[in-house]
N, C-alpha and C positions, 0 to 999 in steps of 0.2 A: 511455648510462646504464647502469651495471653493475649487474646482477642475480645473486645468488647462492643457492645452496641450502645451508641450515645448520640445524643441529639447534637447535630453539626450543622452550623450555617454556612453554606457555601459562599464564598465572597464573589461579588462582582468583579472580576480580574479586567475589566472594562474590554468592550467588544473591539476587534480589529477594525481599522478604518479602511482606506483605499488599498484595494488588493495590490500586494507587491508584483512588480514584474521582472522578469529576468533580462539582463542587459543584453544586447546583440553580441557583444564583444564575448559574452560567456557561451553562447551557442556556438560562435565560432572556434572558440578554445576547445570545447568538447569534441567538436569534429575534427580538428586538428590532432586532438590527443589520440583518438580513435583510428584515425589515418596512420599515425605514425606507429602505434603499436601495432596494428595489423599488418604492416609492411607488404602491403599488397599494390598492385596497379589500380585497383577499385575497391571500394566497400560498398556494399549494397544492403541497406537496412529494411526489414520486411515489416509491415504493419497492416492491420486491419481494424475494423471497429472495435474489437474485444481485445486486440492485442497492439495497442498503440503506444504504449509507453516509452518504447526505446525511440521511435522516431520523434515523438513529442518534447524527450528530453534533450535530443539533439537540434531540434528546429523550432519547436513552439508549436508545430502543425500537427495534428492528428487526423486521419482520414474517416469521413462519416459515409456510412451507407456501403463503402467499398473498400478495396485494398490500395496500397500504395507501396512506393519503392523511393528510398532516399539513395542517390548515387553520389559517390565521393570519389573524384579521381582527376586526373590531368587538369588541375586547378579549377574544376567545375563543382558545383553544388546543385544538384538535379532532383526535383520532386517528381516522380513519375505516377500521375493519377488518372482515374476516370472521368467520367463527363461530368459528374457531379461535385467533384474536388476541384474542377479546375478552375472555378471561381472562388473557391475557399482557401487556396494556398496563400494568397496575401497576408493571412493571419500569421504566418510564421515570423518569428523574430529572428531568424538566420538571414543576415544580409547577404545579397548576391545569389539567391536562391531562384534558379530557373524553374518554370513549370513545363514539364512535356506531357502531353495526352497520350495515354494508352487505353484505347477503348474496351479493351479485355478485362479491365479492371471494373468496367461499368456493369450496372445490374442487368440481368438477362430481358432481352427485348428492346434495350435502348440501342440508340444509333450506333454502329460499329463500321461506318462507311469511309472514314477518314483514316484513323490510326488504330488498328485492330491488333497488330501482331506486335507482342512485346519483343520478340527476337529483333524485328526491324527497328524498333525504338531503341533497344540498347545498343545496336550497332551504330544508329544515327548519333546517339550521345556520344560515342567514341570507344566503346569497349571492342577490343580486336582479338582476332584469333591470336593464341599465344599469351593472353594476359592473365595474369593471377587476380582473382576475385574473392575477396572476403565477404561472407553472407552472414548477417546478423539475423536470426530468427527471434521468436518470442521467449525461447528457453533452449537450453542445451542439454545433450546427452552425457552422461558421466562415463568414462570408459569402460566400464562393466556391464553398460547398457547396449552397447553396439560393437558387434566385431565384424561387419561388413567390408568388403573390399574397399568400397568408396564410402565417404562420409555421409552421414543422413542428417537432416535438419528439421527443425520445427517451423517449415515454411511449406506453403504449397508445392507440390512436385511440378505443377507448371511453371512456377518461378524458378525452381532450381534446375528443371530441365532447359528452360530458355537460357539460363546463365551459362550452363554446361556446353550447350549447342554454340553460342555465341564465342565463349573462350576455347573452343575446339579442343583435339586431341592434345595440343601442345600447351595448353593452358591448365588452368586449376582453379576449382571453386572450393573453399574450404570454409570451415564454421569459426566464425570469430565472435559469437554471442558471448562467451565467457568474458571477453574484454569490456562488456558492459554490466554483466550480471554476477561476476564472481564475488561471494560474499565479503572478500577482503580487498582484491585488486581491482574489482570491476570499476569502471567509472562512475556506475550509478550507486555505488556502495558507499561513497562518502560525498556529502554536499557542501557547498558553500554558504556563506551568510545569507545573501540574496535567496537561495533555494529554501533556506530553512526559514525564511520570513515568509515565503511563499505558502509552505507547507504549514507553519503555524495558523495563517490566515484561514487555511480550509479546515484545520483541525479544530480550531477554536470554534467555527461556525457550526461545523457537523456535529460536535459534541454538545454545544447549547441546544441545537435543534433536537438531539436525541434525549436530552434532559427535560425539554417540554413535553415529550411523550412520556416518559417515566413518571414524571410527576403530576401529569394529568390524567393517567389512564383510570378509569372508574368501570366498576361493574355495569353492564348493560350497554357499553361502548362496543360496537364492531371494530374489528380490527383497523378498517378503513378509516373509521372516525378517529380512534387513537393515533393512528400515523397520521392523520392530517394536523395534527397539532405541531408538527414539526416546523412548519412554516417555511417549506420550501421556496427558496428564491431563484432557482434555475441554475444554481452551481454544478458545474461538470461532476459527475460521480465516477467513483472507482468500483462500485458494485452495485447490485440492485438493492434497493431499500428492503431491509429485511424487518418483518414483525410476524411472529408466531407464536401462538398460544395453545393450551392444551388442558383438560381438566385432570382429576386423578385416574391413573390408568391409560392415559393417551399419550401416544408418542408426539413430541414436539420436534418439528423439523428446522432446524437452526439456520437453514438458508432459505427459508419459504418467504416469498413477498407476502404482504398483507392480503386478507381476503374479508368475507362478509361475516365470518364467524363472531358470535357474540361474546365478550369476555364476561367470565363469572367470577364471583368470589372464591379465592382458593386455587384458582388458575396458574399454572407457570406460564411465563410470558418473556419472551426475548426479543430485542430489538437491536438493529445494526444500521449505521448511517456511515457510509465512506464517501467522502468528496477527494478530489484529486490532491493528494498530500497527507490525507489524515481519515482514519476510520476509528469510530467509537462503538462498543457495544456494551449493553447491560441485559442482565437476565435476573429473574427472581419470582416471587410469587406475588400475586394480587390478593394480598391480604394485609392485616395489621400485624399480626404475630403467628409462629408456629415453632415450637420448641426443637422438634426433630429437624426441622429445615435450617433452623438458626445453628444449631451443632454443625451441620455439613457446611453451611456458609461460612462458618468461622475456620473450618478446617481448609478450606479453598481460600480464604483471604490470607492465612497464614503462608500459603504458597506463593500467593502474589508479592507478600512482604519479602519473602526470600528472595523473589527474583529482584525486586527493588534495591535490596540490601547488597546482594551479591554483585550485580551489573555495574560496570562502570569501565572506563578506559583500560585498556590492559587485561581485561577479565578473558579468560579461555571460555569459548562457547560450550565446551564439554563440562567444564567446572559448574556453568550456570544451569545447564541441563541437568547435572546429577544433583546440585543442591535443591531445585525446584521439585525433581522427582521424590527425593528424600522426604521433603517436607510434606508434599502432597500424601505420600505412601502413609504417614502416620494418622491421616484420618481416612484410609481406605480408598484413595483418590489416585488419579494418574491424569496427565495431560494427553488430550486426544490427539493434539499434533505438538510441533515444535513448540515449546514454551517460549515464545518470542522470536521474531523475524524481521529482515530488513522490509521496508516499505517506502512507498514513493507515489508517482503517479499511478501506479497499478497498487493494489492492495497489498500483494506479496510479491517480493522479487527474489529473495534467496534468503538463507537462514545460517550462520556461524554456530547457532544453538543446536548441535546435534550431540547425540552419544559419542563421547570420545574426541570431539573436535578440538583442536589445538588452536583453531583460527581466534584471533583476539578482538575485542571491541576497540575500534579506533576512532578518534575525533572526527566529528562529522558524519557518523552513522544516524541514520534515520531508523527508528525500531517502532514496531507495534508490540506491545507487551500482550501477547495473545496466548492466554493459558485457558483452555476449554476444559473444564473438568469432566470426568467420567470415572465410574459410571453413575448415571442419574436414574432414581426411579423413575417410571413413567409418570408424567404430570409435573415433574420438577425439571427445573433448569437454572444453571447458574453462570455468570459470566460478566467479566469487567475487563473490557479492552479499550487501551488508549495509546495514543502516539507519544514517544519522546525522542529527544536527540540528544547525543553525546557531543560535548563541546568542550575542549581544553581552554585554559586561560588565553590564548592567542584568538581562538575563534570566537570566545565569548567578547573580547576586547573589539574584534570586527564587527560582531552583532551591535555592540554599544555604539560604535561609530556609525554604521550604515543604517540600523533599524533600532534606535534606543527604545522606543514603546514596545517592540517585539519582545527584546530581552527582559524589560521591565516585567512585563506580564508573565514570562517563564519563571523569572526569579520570585515572582510572588507566588506563583503555583507550587513551585519548590519549598519554599517558607511554609507554605498550608500543610504540605504533606509532612513535612517534618514536626511542625509545630501542633497542628491541630489532628492529624491522624496518627501522629507518634512514629513514623517510618523514618529512619535515619538514612535518607538517600545521600549519594555522594555529590560533591560540588559539581561534577562534569554531567550530571545528569539533569536534563531540563524538560519539563512536561510541556507537551504542545496542547493537551486536551483543556478545554476550560471546567472539566469535572475531574481533576487528576486523582485517580485511585479512589474516587467516591462510589462505594458499593451500598446501596440500600438493598438490603435481602427482601424487605417487605415494601412492595410499591404503594400500598395505601398509607404508608408512613414513610414517605421519601426524606424527612428530615433526619431519621434514623440511620446512620452511616456505622460501617465497621470500623474500629479503630484497633490499634495495638496499645495493649496496657490498659 
């Protein structure tokens, strides 16, 4: 595979305008689908500040500072929250959603004189002894990870114990998290036109902010000063902003937040920005040229090209994994994590791209092309992550009808990847990022991008 470094002008694909909203009927349909699949008397969905995405997907609300539960059953939709979120729940887009206070979800030292007992709250809402309760935590255990007599959950023991106490010996508390997060059948693994538009809005803004950092970085900047060029406007984030650098022989921590370290010529630098629905990352050298680094960058880009060429509706996750692994291996590289994963309100939900996986890409799947190359010599770093969504002809027609400007931007980006970067992506792949597959290995020459051929 011939890879070249060429001067490329990234087009202005036009900035997204008003932030798309998810209709109330969509939230209701998601809740109804979850309860129907769970086939329990009640469904309880756990959330906290870090693990908010399931409850946000179902309601449009996410807790701040504290924990929360969404309870669905007996014809009711109830958000159980602490002191600080009691006044915040009206942000929810799920209609008919009640707010119930449980002060044990509040921060330490706050008032607990009114409703401190979660057990009492659960009973007051209507959960009874003998009821079956499906609990969705923030991820789930595979069968080989747990062999206990009772199921275990990725949710606090306080919540699990309270639900089990209320359901009693004749009831049952089961794990229904997979109904949301399974990589092919989970409700969050495929999305509709409205959610695609919302994610594209975020991905386009986040990737544009990231490019301002990459194109503006200069020797003598502190990492803080470089990161400030993003022009952050307060959008909700899916991860901490990443900006880390290091000189020859120094370890570059890919998850680190910016610091006061001063960038020097020849440093390796990595930056990542994730908003709800889209994360982009770039890494390279703060230099104009370096032949050894360019060779490694070209080998890495070949692996990225393989992902974009191989992936499409119907493609098996195991086949994508094998193809990317084989391509990277030709350059002495491997992918540190899964080469590609499902994404959304949180940065990583699950991935069908695993060794030997027969799970197939389906229309509506939002993906992060996340290939982190290893090994890297100390002081070097490479990365090129962006979001894409797979959409068949019917979903693209729905996008054209409901969000024509969104679809037009994604089609223009796909044409750019094909015509300017030379990568023959399939018709069902729609790039969400404003800098699709744009990898400048040398940050002091951001106009030079790697291309195929």
